[in-house]
N, C-alpha and C positions, 0 to 999 in steps of 0.2 A: 761566206760572211759569218763572222763569229757572233755569238749571242749579244754582246754589248752593241755591236753595230746594227744588228737586227732591231733592237729596241730603240736605238737612236733614229733609225730609218722610219720606224712606225710612228714614233712621237712626232717626227717632222711632218708627217702627212696630216696631222691634226693642227699643227701650229704654223707651218710654213705658208708662204704666200702662194697665190694662184700659179705663178710661173714654176715655182718649185714643185708644186703638186702635179702640174702638167708634165714635167720632166720625169716623174716617177710612175705615172699611170700608163700601163700598156694599152695600145690600140685595141687589143682584144679583151680588155678587162670587162668583167660583169660585177655589179654591186647590187646588194639588197639593203635598203635603208628603211627606217621606220617612219617615212614621210612620203607622200605622193611625189613621183609616180611609183615609188617602192622599188621597182626593178629598173636599173639603169645600166647603160653601156658606160664604158670609161669616158667617152667623149661627153655624154650627158652629165656625168659626175664632175668633170673638169669645168664645164659651163656653169654648173650649180655652185661650185666652190668659188669661181670668179665673181659671183654675185652675192656671196655670203661672207660676213665678217669671220675671220679665223678665230679659233679658240686661243685664248691668252694663256691658258694653263691646262695641262692634261696629266693625269696620273694613271699609269697602267699597272694593274696588279693581277694576281692569279695567272701569271705569265707561263705560257707553254710554247716550246719551239720544237718542231719536228722537221726532219730532212728525209722525206721518203725516197728520194733519189738524187743523184748528182744534179745540181742546178735548179733544185726546187726546194723552197722553204715554206712551211705552213706555220702560222702563229695563231694563238688564241689567247684572249686576255679579257679582263674587265677594265673599262675606261671610265674615268670620272673627269669631265671637262667643264671648264668655266670660261665665260667671256662676259665683258661688261654689258649690263642691260638685259641679261637673260637669266633664267633659272639654271642652276647647275644641271648637267646632262650626264647620264650614265647608261652604259650598254655593255653587253657581252659581245665581243667582236672576234672575227677571224679575218685573216688576210693570207693570201698566197702570193709568193714572189717567184718569178723565173729569172734565171740568169741568161742575159743576151750575149755577154762577153765577159772577160776577166774584170771583176769588180763593177760590172754594170748589171743592175737588177731593176725589174719593173713589177708593179703590182698587177696580177691577172685576175684576182678575186678579192672582194672585201664584203663583209656583212656586219650589220649592227642589230642587235636584239636588245631592246630595253628590258630590264628585269620585270618579270611577271609578278614576282613577290619580292618586296623590299628585303634586302639582306642586312 
């Protein structure tokens, strides 16, 4: 997966619907988010997304992509997201994808850390 597709994939996880999210999260995924229960399985995250309004806009900056081995991609970035009726949200994030088959990728890890000091 080239870098342009990586970032399109990652943005879609923020803005896509629950079914889209479900299709891209691996059964073995683990997530750490800044809200209870903090540590979640992929299935728990899918259930949470199904009950939460999706972000209407997300901007990803400070983007980094690493490919430590064939079929494994790790990304890190700063996200600024907005949705109607809530305060803007920002976090430093990482995601890890594994390839299941040609052009078939799933998220196996994701974390979000809100800034400790406003930048």
